[in-house]
N, C-alpha and C positions, 0 to 999 in steps of 0.2 A: 627760180628765185623765188624766195617766200613772199615777198611784198608785190610780186606782180599781182595787179587786180584783175586781170581777165581770169577767166575759167583756168585752172591747172591743167596741164596737159601730159605732165611726167611724175612719176612717183617722188622723183628727188626734189621736186619744188612742194611737196606737199607734206608740212611737218605733222609727225605724233601718231598718223593713224595707219601705222604699217601694220598693226596686229590685224586690224578689222580688213585692210587690203588683201593680207595673207588669208584670211577666213573667207573670201568672196572669192579668191582665184581658186582656193581649194575647193570650195563647194561647186563651183563650175567645173574643175575638173573631174569631180565624182558625178557629174550629170545631174545635179541639182536643176529644176525646171523653174523653181521661183526663188529669187532671192529679193529680200525687203531691206533697204536700209532707211533707218527712223533717226530721228533727232530734232531738235527745235531749229529755228530759223539761224541761218548765219554760222551755223556749226561745222560746216563743210562737205555736206551731202552732195552737191552739184559737183565740186570739184573732184570728189573721188569717183563719181560716176564717168567724169569726162574723162578722167586718167584711163580708166578701165575702156570706155568706149575708144580711145586710141590707141591701146594696146592690144586688145582681144582679136585673135585671127578670125577669120570668117567674114560674113556681112553683118554690119553694127548699124541699127537703125534707132534714132533717138526721138522721142515724141516728148513734147511738153503738154503735161496734164491740162494747162489752161485752153488747148485748143480742141481737146477730144470731145467731140458731141456724144456719141454712143458708141456702143460695142461695135456696130459695124463700120464705123468711121475708124476705129483703131485698128481693125482688120484691114481695111484699105491703106492705112499709113505704113503698115508692115509691109503688105504687098507691093506697094509703089517704093518702099525704101529697098527691097529685095530687087527689084526690076533695074533700080540705078545704082546697083552694089553698094547700097549704104547712104545714108542721108539724115538731115537733122530736120524735122517738123517742128514748127514753133520757134523756139529759140533755146539756147544755152545761156542761161543767166547768172552774172556773178557780179561782185560789187564794182559798180561803173563801167560795166561793159555788157554786151549782150550779141552774142552770135547769132545773127539772124538764119533762119532755115527755110523751108518751102512749106507753104500754106496747100492744102488739099481738100476739095469740097466732094468728090465723087464717093460713091460706095459700092462696094464690091457685090458681086454673086458669090456667095461664102463658098459654095462647093468649088466652084472653079477658082477660086482664090486659094482654097487649101490644096488643090493638086497642083498647082503652081508652087507654092512655098515649100510642100513637104520634097520636092525635087530639087531644092536648092542649097543641100549642104548645110553647115553650121551657121545659125543665125542668132544673134544676141538682140533682143528689143530692149531698149532702156525707155522707162517711163518716170519722168521726173515732176516734181510738185503735182503728185497723184491726187492730193487731197482735193485740189481745185476742180478736178473733174467728177462726174456724177458717179457716186459710189458704187451702186448697183451696175451701171453699163459697163464700168471698169472691170468689175467682178465677173460679169458674163462673159466678156472678152478673155479675161486672163484662164476661166476656167475651160473655156473653149480652147485657147492655145495650149494650155497644160493636157488636155484629154488628146487631142486632136492632130497636134504639130510636135512631132518628137523631136525634130531639128531644131526648135527655137526655146532658149533659154531666155526667161525674161528677169530683169535688174528693175526694181521698182524704188522710188524714194518719196518720202513725204513726212509730213509731221507725225509723231507716233501715235497717238490717240486715235485719230482719223483713220490712218491706214490700217493699223492692226485691227480695229473693230468693225470698221465700215468697208473698208476696200478688200481686205482679206479675209474679214469674219472667222478669225482664228478660233473663237468660242462660241459661236453661233451656229447651230446644227441645221438652220433653215438656209444658210447663206451658200450661192452657187459655189464659192470655192470650198466650203466646210470639208473637211478630211483629206485634201490635198496637202502635201508637205510644204511648208514655208520655211526658209533659212532667214531668220531674223538677225540683222546685224545694227547695232544699235552706236552711233557716233555721240559721245557726251561732250559736254563744253570741257573747256581745259581747266585745270586747278590752276590756282594762283601762281605755284610754282612753275607748271609747265607753260601759264602765260609769259612769266618773266623769261624763260630760256627760250620760247620761241621768238621772243622781240631780241633779246641779246643775238641768237644765232642770226636772225634776219638782217639785224644792222652790221654784223660780221661781212655779210656777202659783199655789200656796196662800199666796204671800209668807213662805217660811220661809228662814232663813238658818242653815246647818249648816255648822261648821268643815271645813276640808278634810281635816284629818288623820282626821276622823270617817268621812268618806265612804271614804278609802284604806283604813281598816281594814274597812268594810263589803264593799269590793269584794275584799278578800284572803281574806274568811272565806265569801262567799257566792258567787264567782266570776262569771262573766258570764253568769248565768243570769236572764233579766228576770223571770221569775216571782218568784223569791226577792226580788230588789232592789225589785220591785214592792210586795211585802209589807212590805219594811222602810220604803218611803217610806210607806206608809199607815200604818204604826203609830207613825211619828215626826212625820209633819205633819198627818196627820187624827186619828189616835186620841190623840197627845198621849203617848203611853206614854213613862215616865221612863225605861224600859231597852228601848228597841225592837229593839235586834240580839238581845238575849238574848230577848226575846220570839218574834221571828222564828225563830231556830233552834229553840226549843222547839215553836212550830207545824210547822216544817219536818220535824222530827226524828218528830213524830207521823205526819205523812203519809206519810214514807217509811218509817216502821216499818211502817203498815198496808199499804203496796205490798210491801214486802218479805215480809211473814208471808203475804199472798195468793200470792206465788210459791212459797214454800217449805212451803207447808200440806200438800202430797201428797209432799215428798221425803224419801226414808229417809236421804240424806247431807246434811242441812242445814249439818254443820261444814265439809263442802266449798265450798259456795257462800259461806258466810260467810268463809271464811280466803281465798278468793279476792278477795273485797271488801277484807278488810284489806290485802291486800299488793299489788293492782294500781295500781303507782305508777310507771309507764313503765318497765315491764318486759316482755323477750320472753317468748314460750311457755315455753321451755325454764328460764329463770331464775324465772318465777312458779312454775312447777310444784315447783321445787327448794325454794322457803321455804314454800311449802302442805305440803309433804311434812314438812319439819323441824317444822312446829307440829302436824299432825294424824297424822302417821304414814304408813303405806304407801296410796299411791293409785295405781292404774291409770291409765294415758294414756288410756285410752278414757273414763273415768269423768270425768276431768280436763277433757279435751276437751269432753265434752257439756255440762257445768256452764258452763264457759266461753263455749261458744257460746250457751246460753241466757241467760245474763246480758248477752251483747252483743247478741242479739236484743231483749231488752226495755229497752235503752238504760240499763241499770245500768253496764257496762262499755263503754269506747271503744277500737277499736282503729286506730291512726296509725301509719304506717310500721313495721308489724309488732310495734308495742309496745301493751301493753294498760295502760289508766289508768282509774281510777274517773270517772264521767261527772259526778259533783256531789260536791263535798267534804262536803256534808250526810250522803251515804250513808256513809262511811266514819266519820263522828261516830256516826251512827245505829247502827251494827254494833257499835260500840266500848262504846256505853251502854247499849244496849237488847237485845244478844242474847249 
Protein backbone atom coordinates (compact mmCIF):
# COMPACT_ATOMS: atom_id res chain seq x y z
CA UNK A 1 0.00 0.00 0.00
CA UNK A 2 1.40 3.40 -1.00
CA UNK A 3 0.28 5.11 2.22
CA UNK A 4 1.84 2.60 4.62
CA UNK A 5 4.14 4.73 6.80
CA UNK A 6 6.43 1.85 7.75
CA UNK A 7 9.53 1.07 5.69
CA UNK A 8 8.38 -0.37 2.37
CA UNK A 9 9.07 -4.08 1.89
CA UNK A 10 7.67 -4.86 -1.58
CA UNK A 11 8.26 -3.09 -4.88
CA UNK A 12 4.50 -3.04 -5.54
CA UNK A 13 4.12 -0.65 -2.59
CA UNK A 14 6.85 1.69 -3.82
CA UNK A 15 5.72 4.36 -6.26
CA UNK A 16 7.66 5.74 -9.22
CA UNK A 17 11.27 4.59 -8.72
CA UNK A 18 11.00 1.43 -10.83
CA UNK A 19 13.77 2.53 -13.19
CA UNK A 20 16.21 3.13 -10.33
CA UNK A 21 15.21 -0.21 -8.80
CA UNK A 22 15.90 -2.00 -12.10
CA UNK A 23 19.28 -0.27 -12.44
CA UNK A 24 20.34 -1.49 -9.01
CA UNK A 25 19.20 -5.07 -9.72
CA UNK A 26 21.05 -5.00 -13.04
CA UNK A 27 24.21 -3.66 -11.40
CA UNK A 28 24.10 -6.36 -8.74
CA UNK A 29 23.58 -9.08 -11.35
CA UNK A 30 26.62 -7.96 -13.30
CA UNK A 31 28.72 -8.08 -10.14
CA UNK A 32 29.14 -4.42 -9.19
CA UNK A 33 30.83 -4.24 -5.79
CA UNK A 34 29.66 -0.82 -4.63
CA UNK A 35 26.32 0.87 -5.36
CA UNK A 36 25.44 4.28 -3.92
CA UNK A 37 21.88 5.63 -3.68
CA UNK A 38 21.78 9.40 -3.29
CA UNK A 39 19.09 12.02 -2.78
CA UNK A 40 17.70 14.50 -0.28
CA UNK A 41 15.82 13.56 2.88
CA UNK A 42 12.39 11.93 2.59
CA UNK A 43 12.86 11.08 -1.09
CA UNK A 44 12.60 7.30 -0.59
CA UNK A 45 16.18 6.03 -0.26
CA UNK A 46 15.56 3.94 2.85
CA UNK A 47 12.41 2.34 1.43
CA UNK A 48 14.22 1.35 -1.77
CA UNK A 49 17.05 -0.12 0.28
CA UNK A 50 14.60 -2.05 2.46
CA UNK A 51 12.82 -3.52 -0.58
CA UNK A 52 16.14 -4.82 -1.86
CA UNK A 53 17.08 -6.05 1.62
CA UNK A 54 13.93 -8.18 1.68
CA UNK A 55 14.25 -9.40 -1.92
CA UNK A 56 17.86 -10.30 -2.55
CA UNK A 57 19.12 -13.86 -2.26
CA UNK A 58 22.06 -14.62 -0.01
CA UNK A 59 22.87 -13.14 3.39
CA UNK A 60 21.74 -9.54 3.84
CA UNK A 61 23.17 -7.32 6.58
CA UNK A 62 21.84 -3.83 7.39
CA UNK A 63 23.88 -1.18 9.22
CA UNK A 64 22.56 2.24 10.24
CA UNK A 65 25.32 4.80 9.64
CA UNK A 66 24.49 6.50 12.94
CA UNK A 67 25.86 3.58 14.97
CA UNK A 68 29.07 2.89 13.01
CA UNK A 69 32.05 3.99 15.10
CA UNK A 70 34.96 3.12 12.83
CA UNK A 71 36.12 0.79 10.05
CA UNK A 72 36.74 -2.17 12.37
CA UNK A 73 33.27 -1.78 13.87
CA UNK A 74 31.66 -1.98 10.42
CA UNK A 75 33.64 -5.16 9.62
CA UNK A 76 32.44 -6.55 12.95
CA UNK A 77 28.82 -5.77 12.06
CA UNK A 78 29.31 -7.55 8.75
CA UNK A 79 30.86 -10.59 10.43
CA UNK A 80 28.19 -10.84 13.12
CA UNK A 81 25.40 -10.36 10.59
CA UNK A 82 26.74 -13.23 8.51
CA UNK A 83 27.03 -15.48 11.57
CA UNK A 84 23.33 -15.01 12.30
CA UNK A 85 22.37 -15.41 8.62
CA UNK A 86 21.53 -11.72 8.18
CA UNK A 87 20.37 -8.96 10.47
CA UNK A 88 19.68 -5.30 11.20
CA UNK A 89 22.19 -3.28 13.22
CA UNK A 90 20.85 0.05 14.41
CA UNK A 91 17.45 0.59 12.81
CA UNK A 92 15.52 0.95 9.59
CA UNK A 93 13.71 4.26 9.93
CA UNK A 94 10.71 5.61 8.10
CA UNK A 95 8.05 8.22 8.77
CA UNK A 96 6.39 7.33 12.04
CA UNK A 97 8.09 3.97 12.56
CA UNK A 98 11.50 2.46 13.23
CA UNK A 99 12.42 -1.21 13.01
CA UNK A 100 14.93 -1.72 15.80
CA UNK A 101 17.93 -3.94 15.29
CA UNK A 102 20.91 -5.19 17.27
CA UNK A 103 23.66 -3.09 18.81
CA UNK A 104 27.23 -4.33 18.63
CA UNK A 105 30.22 -3.26 20.70
CA UNK A 106 32.95 -5.79 19.87
CA UNK A 107 35.56 -5.30 17.18
CA UNK A 108 37.05 -8.22 15.25
CA UNK A 109 40.40 -9.60 14.35
CA UNK A 110 40.33 -8.39 10.75
CA UNK A 111 42.29 -11.31 9.21
CA UNK A 112 40.13 -13.83 11.10
CA UNK A 113 36.94 -12.02 10.05
CA UNK A 114 38.12 -11.96 6.44
CA UNK A 115 38.68 -15.71 6.36
CA UNK A 116 35.24 -16.29 7.83
CA UNK A 117 33.39 -13.87 5.52
CA UNK A 118 35.03 -15.09 2.31
CA UNK A 119 33.72 -18.63 2.92
CA UNK A 120 30.07 -17.65 3.37
CA UNK A 121 28.74 -17.26 -0.19
CA UNK A 122 26.88 -14.23 -1.51
CA UNK A 123 26.55 -11.35 0.98
CA UNK A 124 24.88 -7.93 0.60
CA UNK A 125 25.88 -5.18 3.02
CA UNK A 126 23.43 -2.28 3.29
CA UNK A 127 24.62 0.97 4.89
CA UNK A 128 21.87 3.54 5.38
CA UNK A 129 22.35 7.21 6.32
CA UNK A 130 26.08 6.94 5.67
CA UNK A 131 26.54 10.71 6.00
CA UNK A 132 26.20 10.36 9.80
CA UNK A 133 29.20 8.06 10.12
CA UNK A 134 32.84 9.10 10.08
CA UNK A 135 33.52 9.50 6.35
CA UNK A 136 37.14 8.36 6.41
CA UNK A 137 36.39 5.30 8.55
CA UNK A 138 33.53 4.23 6.29
CA UNK A 139 35.79 4.75 3.26
CA UNK A 140 38.52 2.58 4.79
CA UNK A 141 36.05 -0.22 5.47
CA UNK A 142 34.51 0.00 2.00
CA UNK A 143 37.97 -0.06 0.39
CA UNK A 144 38.86 -3.16 2.40
CA UNK A 145 35.57 -4.89 1.52
CA UNK A 146 35.97 -3.96 -2.14
CA UNK A 147 39.52 -5.35 -2.40
CA UNK A 148 39.50 -8.29 0.03
CA UNK A 149 35.95 -9.68 0.14
CA UNK A 150 34.91 -10.75 -3.38
CA UNK A 151 31.60 -12.25 -2.21
CA UNK A 152 30.34 -9.01 -0.60
CA UNK A 153 28.38 -6.37 -2.53
CA UNK A 154 27.68 -3.09 -0.74
CA UNK A 155 24.64 -0.85 -1.21
CA UNK A 156 25.05 2.48 0.55
CA UNK A 157 22.75 5.49 0.84
CA UNK A 158 23.09 9.06 2.03
CA UNK A 159 22.74 12.72 1.20
CA UNK A 160 24.26 13.34 -2.19
CA UNK A 161 27.07 15.82 -1.55
CA UNK A 162 28.69 14.22 1.45
CA UNK A 163 28.25 10.65 0.22
CA UNK A 164 29.87 11.34 -3.15
CA UNK A 165 32.61 13.71 -2.04
CA UNK A 166 33.61 12.47 1.40
CA UNK A 167 32.49 8.86 1.82
CA UNK A 168 33.14 7.69 -1.74
CA UNK A 169 35.80 10.23 -2.78
CA UNK A 170 34.73 10.01 -6.41
CA UNK A 171 36.99 12.89 -7.54
CA UNK A 172 39.67 12.79 -4.82
CA UNK A 173 42.82 10.97 -5.92
CA UNK A 174 44.09 10.68 -2.31
CA UNK A 175 40.85 9.09 -1.05
CA UNK A 176 40.96 5.41 0.10
CA UNK A 177 38.26 4.47 -2.43
CA UNK A 178 39.59 6.45 -5.39
CA UNK A 179 39.80 4.36 -8.54
CA UNK A 180 37.22 1.79 -7.45
CA UNK A 181 34.09 1.72 -9.56
CA UNK A 182 30.98 3.13 -7.88
CA UNK A 183 27.52 2.74 -9.44
CA UNK A 184 25.67 5.96 -8.59
CA UNK A 185 21.86 5.95 -8.48
CA UNK A 186 20.10 9.25 -7.73
CA UNK A 187 16.52 9.44 -6.45
CA UNK A 188 14.98 12.78 -7.37
CA UNK A 189 11.95 14.36 -5.77
CA UNK A 190 8.65 13.90 -7.59
CA UNK A 191 7.48 16.52 -10.04
CA UNK A 192 4.17 18.21 -9.27
CA UNK A 193 2.42 16.01 -11.82
CA UNK A 194 3.99 12.86 -10.36
CA UNK A 195 3.13 13.99 -6.82
CA UNK A 196 -0.52 14.39 -7.81
CA UNK A 197 -0.51 11.02 -9.54
CA UNK A 198 0.99 9.37 -6.46
CA UNK A 199 -1.71 10.81 -4.22
CA UNK A 200 -4.53 9.89 -6.59
CA UNK A 201 -3.30 6.32 -6.99
CA UNK A 202 -2.70 6.05 -3.25
CA UNK A 203 -6.26 7.10 -2.42
CA UNK A 204 -7.67 4.58 -4.91
CA UNK A 205 -6.21 1.72 -2.85
CA UNK A 206 -8.43 2.34 0.23
CA UNK A 207 -11.23 3.62 -2.06
CA UNK A 208 -11.11 7.21 -0.83
CA UNK A 209 -12.20 10.18 -2.93
CA UNK A 210 -10.35 13.43 -2.31
CA UNK A 211 -11.03 16.72 -4.15
CA UNK A 212 -8.41 17.67 -6.71
CA UNK A 213 -7.99 21.19 -5.28
CA UNK A 214 -7.11 19.67 -1.90
CA UNK A 215 -4.44 17.47 -3.48
CA UNK A 216 -2.96 20.45 -5.32
CA UNK A 217 -2.67 22.38 -2.05
CA UNK A 218 -0.92 19.41 -0.43
CA UNK A 219 1.61 19.22 -3.26
CA UNK A 220 2.29 22.96 -3.03
CA UNK A 221 2.91 22.82 0.72
CA UNK A 222 4.79 19.52 0.95
CA UNK A 223 6.67 19.61 -2.38
CA UNK A 224 7.58 16.37 -4.17
CA UNK A 225 9.00 14.55 -1.16
CA UNK A 226 7.35 11.18 -1.05
CA UNK A 227 7.89 10.78 2.69
CA UNK A 228 5.67 13.74 3.57
CA UNK A 229 3.12 12.89 0.86
CA UNK A 230 2.87 9.35 2.23
CA UNK A 231 2.30 10.67 5.73
CA UNK A 232 -0.47 12.93 4.44
CA UNK A 233 -2.10 10.01 2.65
CA UNK A 234 -1.95 7.95 5.83
CA UNK A 235 -3.51 10.68 7.97
CA UNK A 236 -6.23 11.38 5.39
CA UNK A 237 -7.12 7.86 4.28
CA UNK A 238 -6.13 5.51 7.10
CA UNK A 239 -6.21 7.55 10.32
CA UNK A 240 -9.18 9.62 9.06
CA UNK A 241 -7.78 12.77 10.60
CA UNK A 242 -10.12 15.74 10.18
CA UNK A 243 -7.19 18.09 9.49
CA UNK A 244 -4.63 15.81 7.83
CA UNK A 245 -2.41 18.49 6.27
CA UNK A 246 -2.12 20.41 9.53
CA UNK A 247 -1.34 17.14 11.32
CA UNK A 248 1.36 16.23 8.79
CA UNK A 249 2.98 19.65 9.03
CA UNK A 250 2.96 19.39 12.83
CA UNK A 251 4.65 15.96 12.74
CA UNK A 252 7.06 17.05 10.01
CA UNK A 253 8.08 20.19 11.92
CA UNK A 254 8.78 18.06 14.98
CA UNK A 255 10.98 15.67 12.99
CA UNK A 256 12.91 18.45 11.25
CA UNK A 257 13.28 20.37 14.52
CA UNK A 258 14.97 17.32 16.04
CA UNK A 259 17.29 16.95 13.04
CA UNK A 260 18.29 20.61 13.15
CA UNK A 261 18.88 20.56 16.90
CA UNK A 262 21.17 17.56 16.41
CA UNK A 263 23.10 19.42 13.72
CA UNK A 264 23.34 22.65 15.71
CA UNK A 265 23.97 21.28 19.20
CA UNK A 266 27.72 21.95 19.15
CA UNK A 267 27.67 25.03 16.93
CA UNK A 268 28.71 28.38 18.40
CA UNK A 269 27.21 30.33 15.49
CA UNK A 270 23.71 28.84 15.38
CA UNK A 271 22.24 32.14 14.11
CA UNK A 272 24.37 31.89 10.97
CA UNK A 273 23.06 28.42 10.11
CA UNK A 274 19.46 29.41 10.80
CA UNK A 275 19.74 32.59 8.76
CA UNK A 276 21.09 30.64 5.77
CA UNK A 277 18.12 28.29 6.04
CA UNK A 278 15.70 31.23 6.12
CA UNK A 279 17.08 32.95 3.04
CA UNK A 280 18.32 30.12 0.78
CA UNK A 281 15.70 30.74 -1.88
CA UNK A 282 17.33 30.16 -5.27
CA UNK A 283 20.17 32.57 -4.43
CA UNK A 284 23.79 32.59 -5.53
CA UNK A 285 26.57 32.46 -2.93
CA UNK A 286 27.25 36.21 -2.92
CA UNK A 287 23.58 37.19 -2.80
CA UNK A 288 22.83 34.75 0.01
CA UNK A 289 25.80 36.04 2.03
CA UNK A 290 24.53 39.60 1.59
CA UNK A 291 21.03 38.91 2.94
CA UNK A 292 22.44 36.85 5.83
CA UNK A 293 24.71 39.77 6.78
CA UNK A 294 21.74 42.12 6.63
CA UNK A 295 20.01 39.99 9.26
CA UNK A 296 22.77 38.99 11.68
CA UNK A 297 25.56 41.48 11.04
CA UNK A 298 29.20 40.82 10.24
CA UNK A 299 29.98 37.33 8.94
CA UNK A 300 33.34 36.47 7.41
CA UNK A 301 33.45 34.58 4.13
CA UNK A 302 35.07 31.45 5.51
CA UNK A 303 32.50 31.00 8.31
CA UNK A 304 29.67 31.50 5.85
CA UNK A 305 31.16 29.03 3.35
CA UNK A 306 31.74 26.45 6.09
CA UNK A 307 28.14 26.67 7.34
CA UNK A 308 26.67 26.60 3.83
CA UNK A 309 28.80 23.60 2.91
CA UNK A 310 27.71 21.67 6.00
CA UNK A 311 24.03 22.41 5.43
CA UNK A 312 24.45 21.19 1.85
CA UNK A 313 26.35 18.07 2.94
CA UNK A 314 23.45 17.04 5.15
CA UNK A 315 20.77 17.81 2.52
CA UNK A 316 19.16 20.75 4.28
CA UNK A 317 20.26 22.93 1.34
CA UNK A 318 20.48 22.03 -2.35
CA UNK A 319 22.83 23.58 -4.89
CA UNK A 320 21.51 23.67 -8.45
CA UNK A 321 23.16 25.70 -11.24
CA UNK A 322 25.28 27.62 -8.71
CA UNK A 323 22.18 28.65 -6.75
CA UNK A 324 21.25 27.54 -3.24
CA UNK A 325 17.74 26.59 -2.18
CA UNK A 326 16.06 24.95 0.78
CA UNK A 327 15.73 21.20 0.16
CA UNK A 328 12.33 20.89 1.83
CA UNK A 329 9.73 23.65 2.49
CA UNK A 330 9.13 22.14 5.94
CA UNK A 331 12.68 23.13 6.89
CA UNK A 332 11.97 26.83 6.41
CA UNK A 333 8.65 26.54 8.26
CA UNK A 334 10.43 24.83 11.14
CA UNK A 335 13.11 27.51 11.35
CA UNK A 336 10.48 30.29 11.38
CA UNK A 337 8.30 28.62 14.01
CA UNK A 338 10.75 26.84 16.30
CA UNK A 339 14.06 28.72 16.29
